[in-house]
Each structure stands twice: as C-alpha cells, then as structure tokens.
C-alpha positions as CSV (number, residue, x, y, z in Angstrom):
1,M,-8.5,-41.6,-117.7
2,D,-8.8,-45.1,-119.1
3,R,-5.4,-45.0,-121.4
4,R,-3.7,-42.0,-123.1
5,Q,-4.8,-38.4,-124.2
6,F,-5.1,-39.0,-127.9
7,V,-6.4,-35.0,-128.7
8,K,-4.7,-32.2,-127.2
9,N,-6.7,-29.7,-125.8
10,N,-10.1,-31.2,-125.3
11,T,-12.1,-30.5,-122.6
12,V,-13.6,-34.8,-122.5
13,A,-11.6,-37.7,-121.9
14,L,-11.3,-39.7,-125.2
15,C,-11.6,-43.4,-123.4
16,A,-14.3,-43.1,-120.8
17,L,-16.1,-46.3,-119.9
18,P,-19.6,-47.0,-121.6
19,V,-22.5,-48.5,-119.3
20,A,-24.3,-51.8,-119.8
21,H,-27.9,-50.7,-120.7
22,L,-30.7,-53.1,-119.5
23,S,-34.3,-52.8,-121.1
24,G,-37.1,-50.7,-119.4
25,I,-34.3,-48.2,-118.7
26,F,-33.1,-47.1,-122.0
27,P,-34.9,-44.3,-123.9
28,D,-35.8,-45.4,-126.9
29,K,-37.1,-41.4,-127.7
30,I,-35.1,-38.2,-125.5
31,N,-37.2,-36.1,-124.6
32,A,-34.7,-32.6,-124.4
33,D,-36.8,-31.0,-122.3
34,K,-36.2,-34.3,-119.3
35,M,-32.8,-34.2,-119.4
36,P,-31.5,-32.4,-115.9
37,P,-29.7,-29.5,-116.7
38,W,-26.6,-30.6,-115.7
39,L,-26.6,-33.6,-118.7
40,L,-27.5,-31.0,-121.0
41,A,-24.7,-28.9,-120.5
42,L,-22.1,-32.0,-120.8
43,V,-24.4,-32.7,-124.5
44,A,-23.3,-29.0,-124.9
45,Q,-19.7,-29.8,-123.9
46,N,-19.6,-32.7,-126.4
47,D,-20.5,-31.0,-129.0
48,K,-17.6,-28.8,-128.5
49,G,-15.5,-31.9,-128.6
50,V,-17.0,-33.3,-131.4
51,E,-15.9,-30.1,-133.5
52,S,-12.5,-30.6,-132.7
53,L,-12.2,-34.2,-133.6
54,R,-14.1,-33.4,-137.0
55,T,-10.8,-31.2,-137.4
56,Y,-8.0,-33.8,-136.8
57,Q,-10.2,-36.5,-139.7
58,I,-8.1,-37.3,-142.6
59,K,-10.4,-36.3,-145.6
60,N,-8.3,-34.4,-148.5
61,V,-6.1,-37.6,-149.0
62,Q,-7.8,-41.7,-150.7
63,G,-6.2,-44.3,-149.4
64,E,-6.0,-46.3,-146.5
65,T,-5.2,-43.2,-144.0
66,Y,-8.7,-41.7,-145.4
67,G,-11.3,-41.3,-142.8
68,G,-8.9,-41.9,-139.7
69,L,-8.1,-39.5,-137.6
70,K,-4.6,-38.0,-135.8
71,D,-3.9,-37.4,-132.4
72,G,-1.8,-34.3,-130.7
73,F,1.1,-35.4,-132.0
74,D,0.1,-36.0,-135.5
75,I,-0.4,-39.4,-135.8
76,L,-2.9,-41.6,-137.3
77,N,-4.3,-44.1,-134.8
78,P,-7.5,-46.0,-134.2
79,H,-8.2,-44.3,-130.7
80,S,-8.2,-41.1,-131.7
81,T,-10.4,-42.7,-135.0
82,A,-13.0,-44.5,-132.3
83,A,-13.3,-41.8,-129.9
84,L,-15.1,-39.5,-133.1
85,V,-17.5,-42.4,-133.8
86,Q,-18.5,-42.5,-129.8
87,W,-18.7,-38.5,-129.2
88,G,-20.6,-38.8,-132.5
89,A,-22.9,-41.1,-131.6
90,C,-23.5,-38.9,-128.3
91,A,-24.7,-36.0,-130.6
92,L,-26.8,-37.7,-132.7
93,F,-28.6,-39.5,-130.0
94,S,-29.5,-35.8,-128.1
95,P,-32.0,-33.3,-129.3
96,S,-30.1,-30.4,-127.9
97,S,-27.0,-31.3,-129.4
98,K,-26.7,-29.5,-132.8
99,F,-25.7,-32.7,-134.4
100,Y,-29.0,-34.1,-133.5
101,Q,-29.5,-36.5,-136.3
102,S,-27.3,-35.5,-138.5
103,A,-26.5,-36.6,-142.0
104,E,-22.9,-34.8,-142.2
105,L,-21.5,-36.0,-138.7
106,L,-23.3,-39.0,-139.8
107,A,-21.0,-39.8,-142.8
108,D,-17.7,-38.5,-140.8
109,M,-18.4,-41.4,-138.1
110,N,-18.6,-43.9,-141.1
111,L,-15.5,-43.2,-142.6
112,A,-14.6,-43.2,-139.8
113,T,-15.4,-47.2,-139.1
114,L,-13.9,-47.3,-142.4
115,Y,-10.5,-46.6,-141.5
116,L,-10.7,-48.6,-138.0
117,I,-12.0,-51.8,-140.5
118,R,-8.9,-51.1,-142.3
119,T,-6.3,-50.9,-139.6
120,Q,-7.7,-53.5,-138.0
121,H,-5.7,-56.8,-137.9
122,A,-6.8,-60.0,-139.4
123,D,-7.1,-61.5,-135.7
124,G,-9.5,-58.5,-134.6
125,T,-7.4,-56.7,-132.4
126,I,-6.5,-53.1,-133.1
127,D,-2.5,-51.4,-131.8
128,L,-1.8,-48.9,-129.1
129,L,1.0,-47.1,-131.5
130,S,2.7,-45.6,-128.1
131,T,2.9,-49.3,-126.6
132,N,0.8,-52.3,-127.4
133,F,0.3,-54.0,-130.2
134,H,-1.9,-56.9,-132.0
135,S,-3.1,-55.7,-128.4
136,T,-6.3,-57.1,-126.8
137,P,-6.8,-55.0,-124.2
138,D,-6.7,-52.0,-125.9
139,T,-9.0,-53.3,-128.4
140,G,-11.3,-54.1,-125.1
141,F,-11.1,-50.2,-124.5
142,I,-12.3,-49.4,-127.6
143,V,-15.0,-52.4,-128.6
144,K,-16.7,-51.4,-124.7
145,R,-17.3,-47.8,-126.0
146,L,-17.9,-48.4,-129.5
147,A,-21.0,-51.0,-128.5
148,M,-22.4,-47.9,-126.6
149,A,-22.1,-46.2,-129.9
150,Y,-24.0,-48.7,-131.8
151,T,-26.8,-48.6,-129.6
152,L,-27.2,-44.9,-129.7
153,V,-26.8,-44.2,-133.5
154,E,-29.8,-46.9,-133.8
155,K,-31.7,-45.6,-131.2
156,S,-30.8,-42.3,-132.4
157,G,-33.8,-41.8,-135.5
158,T,-31.1,-40.4,-137.9
159,H,-31.6,-41.1,-141.4
160,G,-29.5,-43.6,-143.2
161,I,-27.7,-45.3,-140.7
162,E,-28.1,-48.4,-141.9
163,K,-24.7,-48.2,-143.3
164,F,-22.6,-46.8,-141.2
165,L,-24.0,-49.7,-138.3
166,S,-23.3,-52.4,-140.7
167,N,-19.7,-51.3,-140.8
168,L,-19.1,-51.1,-137.1
169,K,-21.2,-54.1,-136.2
170,T,-18.4,-55.6,-139.0
171,F,-15.5,-54.1,-136.6
172,L,-17.1,-55.2,-133.4
173,V,-17.4,-58.7,-134.4
174,R,-14.6,-58.8,-135.8
175,A,-13.0,-57.5,-132.4
176,G,-15.3,-59.8,-130.4
177,N,-13.4,-62.6,-132.1
178,A,-10.4,-61.3,-130.8
179,L,-11.6,-60.7,-126.9
180,S,-13.0,-64.3,-126.7
181,V,-9.2,-65.9,-126.8
182,G,-6.9,-62.9,-126.7
183,G,-4.3,-62.5,-123.9
184,I,-4.0,-59.3,-121.3
185,H,-1.2,-57.7,-119.9
186,T,-2.8,-55.8,-116.6
187,P,-5.5,-56.8,-113.6
188,N,-7.5,-54.3,-114.9
189,H,-6.9,-55.6,-118.4
190,R,-9.0,-59.0,-117.6
191,W,-12.0,-56.6,-116.6
192,V,-11.8,-54.4,-119.8
193,V,-12.1,-57.4,-121.8
194,S,-15.0,-58.8,-119.8
195,A,-17.1,-55.5,-119.5
196,A,-16.2,-55.3,-123.5
197,L,-17.7,-58.5,-124.0
198,T,-21.0,-58.1,-121.9
199,K,-21.2,-54.9,-124.3
200,L,-21.1,-57.0,-127.2
201,N,-23.5,-59.6,-125.7
202,E,-25.9,-57.4,-125.1
203,L,-26.1,-56.4,-129.0
204,W,-25.5,-60.0,-130.8
205,P,-25.8,-62.7,-128.3
206,D,-23.1,-65.5,-128.6
207,P,-22.2,-68.4,-125.8
208,K,-18.3,-67.5,-126.4
209,Y,-18.6,-63.7,-125.2
210,V,-20.5,-65.3,-121.9
211,A,-17.9,-68.1,-121.5
212,R,-14.8,-66.3,-121.7
213,A,-16.1,-63.4,-119.5
214,E,-16.7,-66.0,-117.2
215,Q,-13.1,-67.0,-117.4
216,W,-11.7,-63.8,-116.2
217,L,-14.3,-63.5,-113.7
218,G,-13.1,-67.1,-112.6
219,E,-10.2,-65.9,-111.3
220,H,-11.9,-63.4,-108.4
221,I,-11.7,-59.6,-108.1
222,D,-7.9,-58.3,-107.4
223,I,-9.4,-56.4,-103.9
224,D,-7.7,-56.2,-100.8
225,K,-9.2,-55.8,-97.0
226,D,-8.4,-52.1,-97.6
227,G,-11.3,-51.6,-100.3
228,Q,-7.7,-51.5,-102.9
229,Y,-7.6,-52.5,-106.2
230,N,-4.1,-54.8,-106.9
231,E,-2.7,-51.6,-108.8
232,K,-3.8,-49.3,-106.1
233,S,-4.4,-46.3,-108.9
234,T,-6.4,-44.0,-107.4
235,F,-6.6,-42.0,-110.2
236,I,-6.8,-43.9,-113.3
237,Y,-7.6,-47.9,-113.1
238,S,-9.2,-48.1,-109.1
239,S,-12.5,-45.9,-110.6
240,L,-11.9,-47.3,-114.2
241,T,-11.9,-51.0,-112.4
242,D,-15.2,-49.6,-110.5
243,R,-16.5,-48.8,-113.9
244,L,-15.9,-52.0,-115.9
245,L,-17.3,-54.2,-112.4
246,I,-21.0,-52.2,-112.8
247,T,-20.5,-52.6,-116.6
248,V,-20.5,-56.5,-116.0
249,S,-22.3,-56.6,-113.1
250,K,-25.5,-54.6,-115.2
251,G,-25.0,-56.9,-118.2
252,L,-24.5,-60.3,-116.8
253,K,-27.1,-59.9,-114.1
254,K,-24.5,-60.7,-111.5
255,P,-25.0,-58.8,-108.1
256,E,-21.8,-59.8,-106.8
257,P,-19.0,-57.8,-108.3
258,L,-20.9,-54.1,-107.2
259,N,-19.7,-55.4,-103.6
260,D,-16.0,-55.0,-104.6
261,V,-17.1,-51.5,-106.2
262,R,-18.7,-50.3,-102.5
263,K,-15.7,-51.2,-100.7
264,N,-13.4,-49.0,-103.1
265,L,-15.6,-46.5,-103.0
266,D,-15.9,-46.9,-99.7
267,M,-12.0,-46.5,-99.2
268,T,-12.3,-43.8,-101.4
269,L,-13.6,-41.4,-99.0
270,Y,-10.7,-41.9,-96.7
271,Y,-8.7,-40.4,-100.1
272,V,-9.8,-37.1,-100.2
273,H,-7.5,-34.1,-99.6
274,P,-9.1,-31.1,-98.2
275,N,-9.0,-29.5,-102.0
276,A,-10.8,-32.8,-103.4
277,E,-7.9,-33.6,-105.0
278,I,-7.4,-37.8,-104.8
279,V,-4.3,-39.0,-103.0
280,T,-2.2,-40.9,-105.2
281,D,1.2,-41.7,-104.1
282,A,0.8,-45.2,-103.3
283,S,-0.3,-46.2,-106.7
284,G,1.9,-48.3,-108.4
285,R,0.7,-47.1,-111.9
286,Q,1.6,-44.3,-113.9
287,D,-0.6,-41.8,-111.5
288,K,1.3,-41.9,-109.0
289,A,1.7,-39.2,-107.3
290,I,0.1,-37.1,-109.9
291,I,-2.1,-34.2,-109.3
292,G,-5.8,-35.7,-109.9
293,T,-9.5,-34.8,-109.3
294,L,-12.4,-37.0,-108.8
295,E,-14.5,-36.8,-111.8
296,N,-13.6,-40.7,-112.9
297,Y,-15.5,-41.9,-109.9
298,Y,-18.6,-39.7,-110.7
299,Y,-20.3,-42.6,-112.5
300,P,-20.1,-45.4,-109.7
301,Y,-20.4,-42.8,-107.2
302,R,-23.9,-42.2,-108.6
303,Y,-25.2,-45.0,-110.4
304,L,-24.9,-46.9,-106.6
305,A,-26.1,-43.3,-104.6
306,I,-29.5,-43.9,-106.6
307,K,-29.3,-47.8,-106.6
308,D,-28.3,-48.2,-102.7
309,Q,-29.9,-44.7,-101.7
310,N,-26.7,-44.2,-100.2
311,G,-26.3,-40.3,-98.9
312,T,-22.5,-40.4,-98.2
313,Y,-22.5,-41.5,-101.8
314,A,-24.4,-38.9,-103.2
315,A,-22.5,-36.0,-101.2
316,M,-19.3,-37.0,-102.9
317,C,-21.3,-37.2,-106.0
318,R,-22.1,-33.2,-105.2
319,L,-18.3,-32.5,-104.3
320,I,-17.0,-34.4,-107.9
321,E,-19.5,-31.3,-109.5
322,K,-18.6,-28.6,-107.4
323,T,-15.0,-28.8,-108.3
324,A,-14.7,-31.0,-111.2
325,A,-17.8,-31.4,-113.2
326,P,-16.9,-30.2,-116.2
327,K,-14.7,-33.9,-116.7
328,T,-17.1,-36.0,-116.0
329,G,-18.5,-35.1,-119.1
330,A,-16.0,-37.7,-120.3
331,F,-18.9,-40.5,-119.8
332,L,-22.2,-38.7,-121.6
333,D,-22.8,-42.2,-122.7
334,Y,-23.4,-43.6,-119.3
335,F,-25.6,-40.8,-119.0
336,L,-27.1,-40.7,-121.8
337,T,-28.1,-44.6,-121.8
338,D,-29.8,-45.4,-118.3
339,A,-32.4,-42.3,-117.8
340,T,-32.4,-43.7,-114.0
341,L,-29.0,-41.8,-113.3
342,W,-31.1,-38.5,-114.4
343,A,-33.1,-39.0,-111.1
344,E,-32.2,-36.5,-108.5
345,L,-29.7,-37.8,-105.8
346,P,-30.7,-38.8,-102.4
347,A,-29.9,-36.2,-99.4
348,D,-26.4,-36.1,-98.6
349,K,-24.9,-37.6,-95.3
350,A,-21.6,-35.8,-93.9
351,L,-18.3,-37.0,-95.5
352,P,-15.5,-37.9,-93.1
353,V,-13.5,-35.0,-92.6
354,D,-12.0,-35.8,-89.7
355,Y,-10.1,-38.9,-88.6
356,V,-6.9,-40.8,-88.8
357,K,-7.5,-44.1,-91.3
358,T,-4.8,-46.9,-91.6
359,F,-4.9,-48.8,-94.6
360,P,-2.2,-51.6,-94.1
361,N,-2.3,-53.3,-97.2
362,S,-1.4,-50.1,-99.0
363,G,1.4,-49.1,-96.5
364,L,-0.7,-45.6,-96.1
365,V,-1.9,-43.6,-93.4
366,R,-4.2,-40.9,-94.1
367,I,-4.7,-37.8,-91.0
368,R,-7.6,-35.6,-91.7
369,R,-8.5,-32.6,-90.1
370,N,-11.1,-31.0,-91.9
371,Q,-8.7,-28.2,-93.8
372,R,-5.5,-30.2,-93.1
373,D,-4.1,-33.5,-93.6
374,C,-1.3,-35.5,-94.5
375,T,-0.4,-38.9,-95.9
376,L,1.7,-41.4,-94.6
377,I,3.7,-43.6,-97.1
378,A,5.6,-46.8,-96.9
379,N,7.9,-48.6,-99.8
380,N,8.2,-44.8,-101.3
381,P,11.3,-42.2,-101.3
382,V,8.8,-39.3,-100.3
383,W,6.8,-40.6,-97.3
384,F,5.2,-37.4,-95.6
385,T,3.1,-35.4,-97.7
386,F,1.1,-32.1,-95.9
387,M,-1.8,-30.0,-96.8
388,K,-4.0,-27.3,-95.4
389,G,-6.2,-26.1,-97.9
390,N,-4.5,-25.2,-101.5
391,A,-1.1,-24.9,-99.8
392,V,0.6,-28.2,-100.4
393,L,3.8,-29.9,-99.1
394,Q,3.6,-33.0,-101.9
395,G,6.6,-34.3,-100.3
396,V,9.1,-34.7,-97.9
397,R,12.4,-36.9,-98.6
398,F,15.4,-37.7,-96.3
399,A,18.4,-38.6,-97.9
400,S,22.6,-39.1,-96.7
401,S,25.8,-39.5,-99.0
402,F,25.8,-42.9,-97.5
403,F,28.2,-44.9,-100.0
404,G,25.8,-44.0,-102.7
405,K,22.6,-45.5,-101.1
406,G,21.4,-43.3,-98.4
407,Q,18.1,-42.3,-99.9
408,F,15.7,-42.5,-97.0
409,Q,12.7,-45.2,-98.0
410,T,11.2,-47.7,-95.0
411,E,9.2,-51.1,-96.2
412,K,6.4,-50.3,-93.2
413,L,5.2,-47.8,-91.2
414,V,5.1,-48.6,-87.3
415,Q,2.1,-47.1,-84.8
416,N,2.9,-46.2,-81.7
417,G,0.2,-45.0,-79.6
418,N,0.1,-41.4,-81.5
419,T,4.0,-41.6,-83.1
420,W,4.5,-43.3,-86.3
421,E,7.8,-45.0,-86.8
422,L,9.1,-45.7,-90.1
423,T,13.2,-47.3,-89.9
424,Q,16.5,-47.6,-92.3
425,K,19.6,-50.0,-91.6
426,L,22.3,-49.7,-94.4
427,E,26.0,-50.9,-94.3
428,G,28.7,-49.8,-96.1
429,P,31.2,-52.8,-96.6
430,Y,34.9,-52.7,-97.8
431,F,36.1,-56.0,-99.3
432,Q,39.5,-57.9,-98.9
433,P,41.5,-59.6,-101.6
434,I,39.4,-63.1,-103.0
435,A,40.4,-66.1,-101.8
436,K,43.4,-67.5,-103.6
437,E,41.7,-70.5,-105.6
438,A,39.0,-67.6,-106.6
439,I,41.3,-65.3,-109.0
440,S,40.5,-65.5,-112.3
441,A,43.6,-66.4,-114.3
442,D,42.5,-63.5,-116.9
443,G,42.5,-60.6,-114.4
444,D,38.8,-60.2,-115.1
445,W,37.1,-58.2,-112.1
446,E,33.8,-59.5,-113.1
447,K,34.9,-62.9,-112.4
448,M,35.5,-62.1,-108.8
449,P,32.2,-60.8,-107.4
450,K,32.3,-59.0,-104.1
451,A,29.8,-61.5,-103.2
452,T,32.7,-64.0,-103.1
453,R,35.0,-61.5,-100.8
454,P,35.7,-61.0,-96.9
455,Q,34.1,-58.1,-95.8
456,S,35.8,-55.3,-93.9
457,E,35.5,-52.0,-91.9
458,V,32.0,-52.4,-92.0
459,Q,30.1,-48.8,-91.4
460,K,26.8,-48.5,-90.4
461,L,23.8,-46.4,-90.6
462,E,20.3,-46.0,-89.1
463,T,17.7,-43.8,-88.9
464,R,15.1,-43.7,-87.4
465,I,12.4,-41.0,-88.1
466,L,8.8,-40.8,-85.8
467,I,6.1,-38.7,-87.0
468,R,3.2,-37.3,-84.4
469,E,0.5,-34.9,-85.0
470,T,0.5,-32.1,-82.9
471,T,-2.2,-29.8,-81.8
472,D,-2.4,-27.3,-84.9
473,G,-0.4,-29.9,-87.5
474,M,2.4,-32.8,-87.5
475,E,5.6,-32.9,-86.2
476,I,8.6,-34.7,-88.1
477,E,11.7,-36.1,-85.4
478,I,14.6,-37.5,-87.6
479,T,17.8,-39.6,-85.6
480,T,20.4,-41.3,-87.4
481,N,22.9,-43.7,-85.4
482,G,26.6,-45.3,-86.9
483,T,29.0,-43.6,-89.0
484,E,29.7,-40.3,-88.4
485,R,30.1,-36.9,-90.4
486,V,27.8,-37.9,-93.0
487,P,26.6,-35.1,-94.9
488,A,22.3,-35.1,-95.0
489,A,19.7,-33.5,-95.9
490,L,16.3,-33.2,-95.6
491,E,13.9,-32.1,-98.8
492,L,10.3,-30.5,-98.6
493,I,8.7,-30.2,-101.7
494,F,6.2,-28.0,-102.2
495,R,3.8,-27.7,-105.2
496,P,4.5,-25.2,-108.0
497,G,2.8,-21.0,-108.2
498,G,3.0,-20.5,-104.3
499,E,4.8,-18.1,-102.3
500,L,8.5,-18.8,-100.5
501,K,9.1,-17.0,-97.0
502,G,12.0,-17.1,-94.5
503,V,14.2,-19.5,-96.8
504,T,17.4,-18.4,-98.3
505,K,17.5,-19.1,-102.5
506,I,21.1,-21.5,-103.0
507,E,22.7,-20.0,-105.6
508,N,23.4,-21.3,-109.0
509,T,19.6,-23.1,-108.1
510,K,16.4,-22.6,-109.8
511,D,13.7,-23.2,-107.1
512,S,16.3,-24.7,-104.0
513,W,15.7,-22.6,-100.7
514,L,17.5,-23.2,-97.3
515,L,15.9,-22.9,-94.1
516,K,18.4,-20.9,-92.1
517,E,15.7,-19.1,-89.7
518,E,13.7,-20.5,-87.0
519,T,10.4,-20.3,-89.3
520,G,9.6,-20.8,-93.0
521,S,6.0,-20.5,-94.9
522,Y,4.4,-21.5,-98.2
523,R,1.5,-19.2,-98.9
524,F,-1.0,-20.2,-102.1
525,A,-4.1,-17.8,-102.4
526,D,-5.0,-17.6,-98.8
527,D,-3.9,-21.2,-97.5
528,T,-0.7,-21.1,-95.9
529,V,1.7,-24.1,-94.3
530,S,4.1,-22.9,-91.4
531,F,7.3,-24.7,-91.4
532,G,10.5,-25.2,-88.8
533,P,12.7,-24.6,-87.1
534,G,15.9,-24.7,-89.8
535,L,18.8,-26.4,-89.8
536,A,21.6,-25.5,-92.4
537,L,25.0,-26.6,-91.7
538,H,26.2,-27.3,-95.4
539,K,24.9,-26.3,-98.7
540,N,25.4,-29.8,-100.8
541,I,21.7,-30.5,-101.8
542,A,22.7,-32.7,-104.7
543,L,23.9,-36.0,-102.6
544,R,25.7,-39.1,-104.3
545,G,23.0,-41.5,-104.4
546,A,20.2,-39.7,-103.7
547,L,17.4,-39.0,-106.2
548,P,17.8,-35.9,-108.3
549,A,15.6,-32.9,-107.6
550,M,12.4,-32.4,-108.5
551,E,10.4,-29.8,-110.9
552,A,9.5,-27.5,-107.5
553,P,10.4,-25.3,-105.2
554,T,12.7,-27.4,-102.7
555,V,13.4,-26.6,-98.9
556,Y,16.6,-27.9,-97.7
557,L,17.4,-28.4,-93.7
558,T,20.9,-29.2,-93.8
559,G,23.5,-31.1,-91.5
560,F,25.4,-34.1,-90.5
561,T,25.4,-37.6,-88.6
562,P,24.9,-38.3,-85.9
563,F,21.6,-36.2,-87.5
564,R,19.4,-35.4,-84.8
565,H,16.6,-33.0,-85.3
566,T,12.7,-32.2,-85.3
567,I,10.6,-30.4,-87.4
568,R,6.9,-28.8,-87.5
569,F,4.0,-28.3,-89.6
570,H,1.1,-26.4,-89.2
C-alpha cells in the first residue's frame, strides 16, 4: 500500500510501484501459455478490479468531471482515475484477460486520461485531496505507475492506441516538469520522485530527469545499521522504498541501491510473527501497530531471490504466497513487464524462527521460539506484545494516577544477561509563591509561570520493569518505589475475536475485565495464551493521565504503589 485506499472493496491496491523494464526482458508479445499459473491468477483478479473501477467512472455528465472516477467516499480524484489506466493497461496487455486488446476499455482509459489532464495544475502537479495540494510527491506516486501503463499499452497490440498514448504522454511530460523541480515532505518521497523520473527517462530520455534523480540520491539512502529506513514503517514505506530503489537501480544502472534493499530484506526476516504478520510496533508512520501481512515485500524478495539465487528470500516468497497471495496482485505490472520474474524460485533455505534479535536503532527487541514470539518496544506506551500462533496479546501498558502523567513509557531497553530492564522516573512538585518582583500587576496567572516558582513537597515515583524469557514463555516483573497509595493498573490488550476465560467482567464497560484468579486465558481458534497470577485491589481502570482504553478486549491487574507483581505468559 503506497498511499490511500481510494475504492472500497477492491482486492488490488491502487498505488503499487511498477518495475523499470530493461531491454531484452520486456516481452514484446506475451504468450499466455508461458505465463506461470500464479501470474494468470493475478490477471484474472485484475479483471475483477477493472470491472469494479469502471462502475465509478463518470460518463453520464459532460464537462470537467467527465471520465473521472470517484473513490469510495464519493469524491472525484486523480488517484482513482489513474487506477483505471494502470489496471486497464495490465488487462489490455494480457492475452488471458477478458479485456485483452479491448477497444471499449481503451476508450474508457482515454476518457480517464483526459480527465487527468484537466485536473492537472499548470505546474504539472496533481492533488491528493485528503491532505496534499499541488503535490510533487503525489504526482510521483501516479507517474511511476502511469509510465509503466504507457509501455504496457504500447506493447499490447491494441488497435487505435495512438490517441490514448498521445494524451497520456501529455500528462506524463507535464508531470515530469514538476518532478524535475518540485519539493517533498518525507524521506521516502525522495525515492518516489527519483523512481518516477527514472521511469520517464526510460520512455523519453532527458538529462533533467537524471540530474534531479541524482540530486536526491546524493543525499544518500536513509538506512541505519539495523537495516531499517528512517520512517521505520515496516508495513507501508519500508517495502515501498525497497521497490523504489530497485526501480532506480535498474533504470539508472546503479547497483549500489540494491545493497540497501538487501539490508532491509535481511532485517525484515526477523520482523515476522508466527502467523506471517509483520511487526509494526516501532513504526513512525500511520501503520504503527496495525495488523499487516507481507504482500508488499513480495516483489523485492522475488526480484532478489532470482537475481541473487537467494534461497532465504525464496522461502519468504513462498511464505507470502501461502499467506497473502491475492494481495500481491497490487504489483501485477511488475510481473508483466519483467519475464525474468516468471522463472522458478531457487530452493528454499530455512527462515529464522528461533532467535533473540535486538534492533537498537529502532528501540526494538524480537524474541521468537517457533510458534511463540514477543516484541519489546522503547519510546512507546505499548512496550510488550506476545503471540502464540493466532492468539495475540497485542499490547501491554502500565499506568498510575501520579499527577496525571503516570502512563509508563521508557526511552530505552537495557539488557542485563537474559533480562531486559525498562525504567521511568517521575516527579510531581508543588509550587510556592512567586518572587515579589515577578508578580504581575494585573494578576495574570500566565505571566507568573510555574517554571519561575520555587518547588516544594516534591513527590517521586520510579517504575522498574524487568522482562525475562522463561522455559515456556515470558514473565514481566513490575516494581515501583516512591510515593505510596497511588492507584495503578496493568493492561493486557488482546486482539478482538477470541475468548477470554478466568477473568471477571468490570460492570458498565464494553470489554474490560479483571484478573482476580490465579490464571486467565485467551483462546483464538486452536491457539491459547495463558497469563497470571492475577491482582485486583480496585476497579479504577480509567486512571487520570492514562491513555484511553483501546477498542479491544482488555484484562486489568490493579493495585497501589508500592506496586510489586510478576505476571507470566505462556
């Protein structure tokens, strides 16, 4: 997923990245008999997406909106419109598609292209109506796919493509002017623009395209020693950056960016949960802590598995095929334009499933023991997750009502042998009268700030959390020192859809429970997480200063400071 979901209930993402084709590997004529079954399945899936998109196209009203497509929110926009061109190009090009060389589909795509030209600003940019206007990077997101669509249609052999290609070139060349000078917002936008310029340069070579891409690349790739990119966005933007860098590497004949892609793919091997979801807890973007699968990595892993004859990458591809195959349809144009990707993958090498791996730059520790794993996270109010198969404890939080700022969060994870230590130190002062010479004549409180007042009766609360691996799971030991009688609560936040046992419902709540018994359990399908012992000294779970409860079944352990408790998960 590269930007937004613009059309509801479609199985193919709208904004996947195309691969730059190289001379000699782009098939001028496709023989459907030579296409592997998995690729034929994606073509058939794409046909359904094309059918759905065509129902959103405006064709009953002449004028500025004619030919454009609305999104699922009934908003006319260039991204949904471009999707019809992108997906339609794959269909026109594929002999097994019901739309192969379809004159009617080509006509609809031409109308969509004319709408894109009308909605394009004079500077060559387009708008992302949900947030960005006159946006160079959002123009880049569209251009990198429309450039591939241009080539697919050109090679399709469809009758009467000249008018369509001329119109699409008009849009792309204007966009290229914007991409050659425009600015960006985020780190990955540099590679979006560079990849789009690379695709344009393949179609219509121009020194200004290469010069601008080289200027962005001159800032160096934002990858750390862990193998993670700046945004740490494991579901969306890390995989996007991998695809972008492959495009740049191939199109500009620069092998160096592939080394960074390999570093990220190597790291990602250790970000996989037992159920083939990806760890997203440390992300700095909108995919933080979401449930995400691995389809966005399929193209990078497949490309380099074949190029490098890398059996570990091949094993990741087969894992993705097993767990998220339909979602890889977002990248159909990659596979149609590079027949080398149709080759059989090399033999598998075993994936890592039994390890302790620390990623200090991401503030993350991963512990996996086959079907059981956990994640420790710094700089996050959720600092622990635990999973057994499909039974998911998606977060643990701790809070106290200490001066309205008692939500526990640690800046770093400190390892001592087989134990990880997380600490937080808080102070709650009171304030004395301000110095006489600092008194505001009008009595305005804001003109006599607390920072200038002497402090007294300073209360302190230190929380220390130790996390250890046990023979069959994990344990968390929580200890507080300092101010006494502060209400505190430990939250165990489970994924919706399972069954809790051994816990007591808290009245007047939707899905909140107390663990009073020695042991509780959470079952999902055939997998169970057991946890305990319990602690339930009060029922105040909405502590002042704590984060609001999540929309998920949550079990609480409650007590007062000094808080001393050890809970185990297995």
